[in-house]
C-alpha positions in Angstrom: 63.6 103.0 86.5 64.3 106.4 87.7 67.8 108.5 87.0 69.1 108.4 90.7 68.4 104.3 90.7 69.9 104.0 87.0 73.4 106.4 88.0 73.5 104.4 91.4 73.9 101.2 89.6 76.2 102.4 86.8 78.6 103.1 89.9 77.7 99.1 91.1 78.9 98.4 87.7 82.2 100.4 87.8 83.1 99.0 91.1 83.0 95.3 89.3 84.1 96.0 86.3 86.1 99.1 86.5 85.3 100.1 83.4 81.5 100.6 81.6 80.4 101.6 77.8 77.7 103.8 76.3 76.5 101.5 74.1 76.8 98.7 76.5 75.0 100.8 79.1 72.3 101.9 76.6 71.0 97.8 75.9 71.2 97.3 79.5 68.9 99.6 80.6 67.2 100.6 77.6 67.4 103.7 77.4 69.7 106.0 74.2 73.2 106.5 74.6 72.1 110.3 75.0 70.7 109.3 78.4 74.0 107.8 79.0 76.2 110.5 78.3 74.3 112.6 80.5 74.5 109.7 83.6 78.5 109.4 82.8 78.7 113.5 83.3 76.3 113.9 86.0 78.3 110.9 88.0 81.5 112.9 86.8 80.5 115.7 88.3 79.7 114.1 91.5 83.5 113.1 91.4 81.9 109.2 91.0 84.4 108.3 87.7 85.9 109.0 85.0 85.1 109.7 81.3 87.1 108.2 78.4 86.1 107.9 75.0 82.5 106.2 75.0 82.9 105.0 78.5 83.7 105.5 81.8 86.4 103.9 84.2 86.4 103.9 88.0 87.8 107.5 89.7 91.3 107.5 89.8 93.7 108.3 92.8 96.4 110.5 93.8 100.0 108.5 93.9 101.3 109.2 97.0 105.3 108.1 96.6 107.5 107.3 99.4 110.8 107.6 100.5 112.6 104.9 98.7 113.9 103.4 101.4 110.1 102.7 103.1 109.4 101.6 98.8 111.8 98.3 98.6 110.2 96.6 101.5 106.7 96.9 99.9 105.0 94.3 97.4 108.9 92.6 97.2 106.7 88.7 96.1 105.2 90.9 93.5 108.1 93.4 92.9 110.3 89.7 92.6 108.2 88.5 89.7 109.2 91.8 88.1 112.7 91.5 88.7 113.5 87.7 86.8 111.6 88.6 83.7 113.9 91.9 83.5 116.6 90.3 84.4 115.3 87.3 81.8 115.4 90.0 79.1 119.2 91.4 79.6 121.3 89.1 77.4 125.4 89.4 77.5 127.2 92.9 75.6 123.9 94.9 75.9 124.3 98.3 77.5 120.9 99.2 79.4 120.1 101.7 82.1 118.5 101.0 85.1 116.9 104.0 86.3 115.9 104.8 90.2 112.9 102.1 91.1 112.6 99.7 94.1 111.9 96.8 91.1 115.6 98.0 89.8 117.7 96.9 93.4 116.4 93.5 92.7 117.1 93.4 89.0 120.9 94.3 90.6 120.1 91.5 93.3 120.2 89.4 90.4 123.0 90.4 88.5 125.5 90.2 91.2 124.6 86.5 91.8 124.9 85.2 88.2 126.6 87.9 86.4 125.8 88.3 82.4 129.1 90.6 80.5 126.9 93.9 80.4 127.1 97.2 80.3 125.2 99.3 83.2 123.8 103.1 83.5 122.3 103.5 86.2 121.4 107.4 88.5 120.2 105.6 91.7 123.3 105.7 93.9 123.1 102.0 95.6 122.6 100.3 92.6 125.7 102.0 91.4 127.2 100.5 94.9 126.2 96.9 94.5 127.7 96.6 90.9 131.0 98.1 91.6 133.7 96.4 90.9 132.1 93.2 89.1 135.0 92.2 86.7 132.2 92.2 84.0 130.2 95.0 84.5 131.2 97.9 82.9 129.0 100.2 85.3 128.6 104.2 83.9 127.3 106.1 86.1 124.9 109.1 85.7 126.0 112.4 88.0 124.4 115.5 88.9 122.5 116.4 91.9 122.4 113.6 94.8 118.6 113.7 96.1 119.1 111.5 98.9 115.1 110.7 99.9 115.3 109.1 96.5 118.7 107.9 95.7 119.1 109.7 92.6 120.7 112.1 90.8 119.3 114.8 88.8 119.3 118.2 87.1 120.5 119.3 84.3 124.3 117.6 85.1 121.9 114.9 85.1 120.2 115.5 81.8 123.1 116.1 79.6 125.2 113.5 80.5 122.1 110.9 79.3 121.8 112.7 76.2 125.5 111.9 75.1 124.0 108.6 75.6 123.7 105.4 73.3 121.8 102.4 75.5 119.9 99.6 73.8 117.3 98.2 77.2 116.1 100.8 79.5 114.3 99.6 82.6 112.2 102.0 83.5 109.5 102.6 86.7 106.7 105.3 86.8 104.6 106.6 89.5 101.3 105.8 87.9 99.7 104.2 84.2 97.1 105.5 82.5 96.6 103.7 79.3 93.1 104.9 78.5 94.6 108.4 78.4 97.9 106.9 77.7 100.2 109.0 79.9 102.6 107.8 82.3 103.8 109.9 85.2 105.8 110.5 88.5 105.7 112.8 90.8 108.3 114.3 90.6 108.7 116.9 87.8 112.3 116.9 87.7 112.9 112.4 88.0 109.8 112.9 85.1 112.0 115.0 82.7 115.3 112.8 83.5 112.8 109.3 82.3 112.1 111.5 79.3 115.6 111.6 78.3 116.4 107.9 79.3 113.5 107.5 76.3 114.9 109.3 74.1 117.6 107.4 73.7 117.6 103.5 74.0 116.6 101.8 71.6 113.4 99.6 73.2 111.9 100.9 76.4 110.6 98.5 78.9 108.1 100.0 81.3 108.0 98.1 85.1 105.0 98.2 86.7 103.2 96.1 89.4 99.4 96.3 88.6 98.7 98.4 91.2 100.1 101.3 89.1 97.8 101.0 86.6 95.1 102.5 89.2 96.7 106.0 89.8 97.7 109.0 88.1 101.1 111.0 89.9 101.4 114.5 89.2 103.4 115.1 85.8 102.7 113.2 82.7 106.1 113.1 81.8 105.1 110.6 78.4 102.9 108.7 76.6 102.9 104.7 76.3 103.5 104.8 72.8 106.9 105.8 73.5 106.9 102.5 75.8 107.9 99.2 73.9 107.4 96.3 76.6 105.9 96.4 79.9 106.8 94.0 82.2 104.2 93.1 84.7 103.7 91.0 88.2 100.6 89.7 86.6 97.3 89.4 84.9 95.7 92.6 83.1 92.6 93.2 82.6 90.9 92.3 79.1 91.0 95.7 78.6 93.9 96.8 79.1 95.7 94.2 77.4 92.9 95.4 74.4 94.9 98.5 74.8 98.3 97.6 75.1 98.3 95.4 72.2 96.7 98.2 69.7 99.4 100.3 70.7 102.3 97.4 69.5 103.4 97.3 73.3 104.9 93.8 74.1 103.8 92.8 77.7 105.9 90.2 79.9 
């Protein structure tokens, strides 16, 4: 088999499996691992794939984030599955942080339907409005600079307020998750910095993630999967992703 044919076949395998390893390809094509590495390097130069330790993955896309009022209508079925799992993780007397997320809007709706005696902290205006006045909810609002497109409070004032708090459980969204590089990313640098602060003051960090988030990266890497205690997903993850998460002692819910 010529080199070009072999490389086309590698791309085909990647499109089917989303990941390949040097060892597997070496055995499959009966060539040395050195030759396979050269193939992968060439394909990476051609923007066909992304090299990882010991192999390669499909070239990842950059996440494009739409305003919160549009996002809350996207993939509602998947988001409802995650929201229900999040609700089940919350127990009476918990201090929980619901960050700005279309999934957390659904969590807030479940709390309204089936109230629990909890403290809710949030920097999202819609969640504040939804939970305001509920007798069983001790509601703490994070102030700061209001950003209308995403309906949240951000900036230095928000960061300073969050640093003074102690949280049992943080339920946090992200625009992109790259388990192969161990990164969590967001399109807003300022929001990413806020999320990092939220993680620092929380005893347990839950990442809320639709499966599609594992296929994209966003602009700013604000954290590592090593900072996460649990990931709440809407379906079955691929075996290689599960292995990496378990290796990092991350619960999959």
